[in-house]
N, C-alpha and C positions, 0 to 999 in steps of 0.2 A: 431573420434567422433565430433559431432557437439556441438559447445556451446550453452548451456542454457542460455537466457538472461532473468533476473529476473529484471525489474526496481522496485525502492523503491520510492514510492511516499512519500512526505513530506507532510501530510494533513491541514497546518497551514499556515497562511500569518501574523499571529501575531509578533509582534515586543516582541524581547528578547525570543523568543521560545526555551522552553528547549528541546522540540522532536527534534528539528535539530540535537544536538549531537548524538541522538538516531538513527535518519535514516542514519548518514554519518557511524555510526559504524555497521550499519545493512549490507550496502554497501560495507564496506571492508572486512566484513566477506564473502559475498556472493562471494567476487572477488577473496578472497583467496582460495576457494574450486576450485578443480581440474574440467575443463570442465565447469565452470559457467562463466558469467560476469553480471554486474548490471551496473546501472549508478543510481545516485540522480535525482528524478524528484521534483522540488519546485513547488508547487502548485502557488507561487506567479510568476511565469513565464507563467503560463497557463492562470489564471483567473486574469484578471486585472480591471474588473469590477463589480460589484456584481447586475446581471441581471439574471433572470431566462431565460433559455433555450427555445426556442420554442416547442410547443408540436408536437410529431411526425406525421408527413401528413402536416403540416402547412409551413414547408420551414424554412430554415435557418441550421438546422442540418445535419450534416454530407455533405453538399453541397462544402465547402470549404475543401480541406484537411488541417488540422493544424498539429502542431508539437506533440501536445498528440495524436493525430489520428497515426500518424507514429510509435510514441513510442510505443503505443498499439500493432499494427500491427506485429511489429518485435520480439515481447517479448512471451515468452512461459508460462508465468505467470505474476503476479503482486505480490509486499508487499504493503500495506498500513499501513504507520505509523501514527496512529490517536491518537491525544491527547484527553482527557475527558474534555468538557468544559460544566460545569453544566449538566451532564450525558448524554451530546449528543456528536456530533462532529461538526467540524467548516463547517459554511455555505460555505465557499470557496470550500471546497473538494466535497461537494454534487452539486455545481455548474459544477467544472471540471468533476465528474461521469456522471452526466446528459447531458455532450456533445457529447456523443457517445452510442451506444446500440449494432449495428451489430458486433461493432470490438471486442467485450466482449466475443462473441460466443467462447464455449470451452477453455475459460481461468479461471485458478484455480488462488484463491488470498489468501493471507496469510496476517495476521491482528497483527500488532505489537500495542497494546495500552497501551497509556503513561499517567502516573497521577502524582501529587505532593503528594496525600495521599496514603493510605495503600493498595486500591483495585486494581492497576494495570489497571486500566480502564477495569475491567470487565463491566462496565455497557455500556460503549460507544460500545464496542465489541460486546454484545448481539443487542444493538440497530440497528448496522450498517449490520448486516448480513441480514435481510429480504430485506434490500435495495439493497444490492448487488445481491442478488437471483432474484428480479425483473429487474434487470439491466442485467440479463444474465450471471453474472459471478458466479463462483462457489468456496463459502468460505470454506476451509479446515476447520477441526474439530478443532485441536489445535491452539490456538492462543499464542504469546508473549505476557507477561504482565510486563510492567515494572513501579514498585511502588516506591514512593518516587525518581522521576527521579534525583532531585538534587545529590542523595546520588549514584544512580546507574551507572552513566557515571563516568569514571576515568578522571582525569584532562589532561592526554595524549592523550584522546581519547579512544574509545572502552569502553567495560563494566568492572564496578569493580570488578565482580566476573565471572569465567570461565562457570558455570551453564547458564546464560544468552545467552552467546556465542556459548554453545551448543543447546539450545533450539531454536536459530535461525539456526544453521545448520541442526536441526532435522527438520524445517518449511520449508527450503529450498528444501530438500531430498523429503518430503511430497507432496511438489508442482509439483515436478520433476514425481511424479506417478501419483498424480492426474490428470495433465495435459496430461500425455502420456496416460492415461485411457480414458480421454475425446475425446483424437483424434480419437479413434478407434470407437468412435460412430457416426453413420452417421446421 
């Protein structure tokens, strides 16, 4: 059986980001699943300047291979760990996502919304889905919502409750189903 590779993108470069522990926990859960592999993709490593990417057809985008492009090309699906900042997502994540287009074809994407409050980043998950669709990605229906992030991640790593771990496992399994279905479409 081939290994299903699902990178987990930590979508914020903020100092003292609480969503980093969530992203690390999601990577660990996916790596524990038989037949799966994952890696942490830190937006800090791929977006070093806050500059809007060129428009399609103008040049610059996709002309030179990048580490992000290579990660997307070898992936079966993606998971985005997205903190909610003022009802939206971080600009550096948008810059990273906008840097590719064709490479996203037939890629399913799962969302893990992270917030300090009680809504589990529901607003940011709703906010980012139309953008992902416009970028040729296929968000799966069910997302994982992490409320009160400081209480949700155990001190030793991982999640403080087993339900969240099961939600991540369910998301990974759904990503495989959707990705497999997308690959059959011509």
